[in-house]
Each structure stands twice: as C-alpha cells, then as structure tokens.
N, C-alpha and C positions, 0 to 999 in steps of 0.2 A: 665306505667305499672300498672296493677291492683295489689291489695294486694296479690291475689292468684299467680300472675306471680312472684312477688317479693319472695314469699315463695318457689315457684318452682325453681327459680334461685338459691336461697340460698341452697336448698337441692342438686341441681345439682353440685354446686361448692363444697359442703361438700363431696358428693360422689366421685368427682374427686380427692379431697384432700386425702381421704381414700385410693383410688387406688394408688396414687402416693407415699404417705408418709408411710402409715401403711402397705399396701400390697406390696410395692416396685414393682408395676406393672403399670407403667405409661400408657401403651397402653390401659389398661382397663378404663382409664379415658376419652378416646376419646368420647364414647357415651354421657357421662355427659356434656362435653363441647359442643358437637353438639346440645344437648337439650337446652343449654343456648342460642346458636345462633338461634335456631328455634323459641325461644320466644322473643329474643332481638338481632336482626341481627346486631346491632351496638355495641355489647359488645366487646370492645377491649381486655379485659382481657382473655375472652374465645378464641377469634381469635388468640391472641398471643400464648396462650397455645397450641392450635391446630396446629399452624404453627410449633412449635418445635416438637410436637409429630409426625406430618406428615413427617417432615424432617427425624426424626429418623427411621421412617418406609419406607422412600424413596418413598412415595406416591406423586410423582411429580405433578400430575394434581391437587391434593388437596393442595399441597404447593403453587402452582401458584394461586389457588383460594383464599387462605388465604392472600397471599401477596397482591393480588388485593383488597381484602376487607379492609385490613389494610391501603393500599394506599388511597382507597376511603374515609376512616374514618379519615385520617390524615389531619390536618388543612393546608390550602393553604400556610400559612406562614412558615410551618415547613420544610424548604428546605432540611436540612441535612437528616431528616427522609424520606422525599419523594425521595431524591437521592438514599439513601440506599435501599429503597423498590423497586424502579424502576430498580436499578442495579441488585438486586437479581432476579427480574422478568425477566430481559433480560438474565441473566445467566441460569436460570431454563428453560426458553422457548427455548433457543438455545441448551444447552448441554443435557438437560434431556428430554424435550418434542419434540425436533427436529422440532421446528416451527420458522424458520428464519424470517418470516414476522413479527410475534409477537415480536421476539427478536429485530428486527430493530425498531419497533414502541417504545418499551421500551427504547432502547438505544438512540433513538432520543429525547425522553422525558428527559432522563438524561442529554443529551447534551444541551437541552434548559435550564435546571435548573442550570447546573454547567459545562459550556463548557471547563473550564480550569482545571477541577478536574483530579486527577491522573488516568490515563488510560481511561478517558472518550472518547477522540477522537479515540483512538486505538480500543476500544470496539465497537464504532459506526461503524468504518470502517470495522471491522471483520463481524459485523452483516449485513452491507450493501452488502459486497461482497458475503456472503453466501446466501443472499436472492435475489440477483440480483438487488438490489435497488441502483445501482451506480449513476444514474442520480439524484435521490432525495438526495443522499449523497453530490454530488457536489453542488446542490442547497442550502443545509444547510450550506456548507462551504462558498459559495458565499455570502449568507445573513450574516453570521457571520463576514466575512471580513469587512463589512461596520460598524460593531459595536465594533471592538476590537482594541487593541493597535497595532502600526506598526509592531513590531516583530512577533506577532501572525498572523497578516495579511499576512506578507511575508511567513511565514511557511505554512499557509493555501493556499496561492496562488501557492506555489510550489507543495503542495499535489494535488491541483486541476489539475495542469499541468501533474503531474505524472499519476493521475488516468485517465484523459481524453486521454492521449497518450497510456497508458497501457491497463487498463481494458475496456475502451470504444473504443479503436482503432481509436481515432480521433486526429492524430498528428497535423493537421492544427489548431484545437481548442487549443491544448496544446501550440503550438507556439504562438498563439495570447495571451494566458494567460501569457506566459513568457515575451513576448514583453511588455505587460502592466505592469508587475512587474518591468521591467527595467526602465520604465517611472516613476513609483511610487518610486522606490528605485534605483536611478542611480548608486550608489556606489556598488550595489550588483552584484557579478559575479557568 
C-alpha cells in the first residue's frame, strides 16, 4: 500500500471508531469499513468488523460474503478457524439464504476438515438431504470409512445402508452394505 492508502485506511478506521464508540451508532461505521476493504481487500480487521455489523443488520448475503472473505484469508493450517467459518457459512447459506447446494458444499468442506467434530456429520446429512445430494453424501461416507477407526467405520456403514434403503430407495444396495459390515464386524448384530 502506498502512503496515501495507509493514511486513507487510518482515517477510515478512525471514522468507524467514532461511529461505534463516540456516537454509539455502529451501523454508521459500515461505509468506513467498506472503504478499507475497497483499498485493502485482505484487511481481516475490517472484514471481521463488517461481519459483526452485517450480522446485527441481518444482511445475510453480506454476512456470507464476509465469511467467505475471512475463509479465503485464513491460513490453510488454521483448521479450527476454517471449520468455524465453513460451519457458519453452511448455516447461513442453508437457513438464511435458502441455498442448499452451497450449504452442502460448505458442510462437505467442514466434514473434510473435522469429520468427527460435534454435529459435523449430522449437519452434512441435513444439507445433503435438503439439496438432493444423497449420492455424494454416500460417496463421502464410503471414502471416510477407509480412513477412520473401526467404530466410526461401522457407524458410517450403517448410515450408508440406512440412506441407500431409505432416501435412495435402493434396498438391494443397502443389503449389500449390511452384508459387508457383517463380514468386517462378525460380532455385530
């Protein structure tokens, strides 16, 4: 950034601070933070501030945009942060923007990052069912079965059978899945 850009950013942050602190009108800070992002699209401080303000205004498209920007700016190794952002994106796209395809994409990304996290599988299943992405859901579970512990593999195998019999209407495929589970886990009934 040039020296002029640095001064402009500083002034925009100061204007936002005045709106929030001294005027007790945080919504008036939005244009100042937006000016920061117009000059420095990678400014996490401005994006985070806008996220909170857009949430308070229930401006869900903008919330999703800020979550995506923060996700794009988060380091690859910041798994907890990325899981949180993707989870929030899945929730906003599903519940507020009514975009089940986007919700499934975000829920799938969360599952890839933290498959055993609390509620992750359930959220993925809900997004898959509402978006009609049942076959991709089964494919994710099949792939995961090859990478996880036996107990989780058994659980996923059962879920695959339930989904293929129920939502997919393929009882033969479900029976094959259950038969393979009995071979893998002979003591399971």
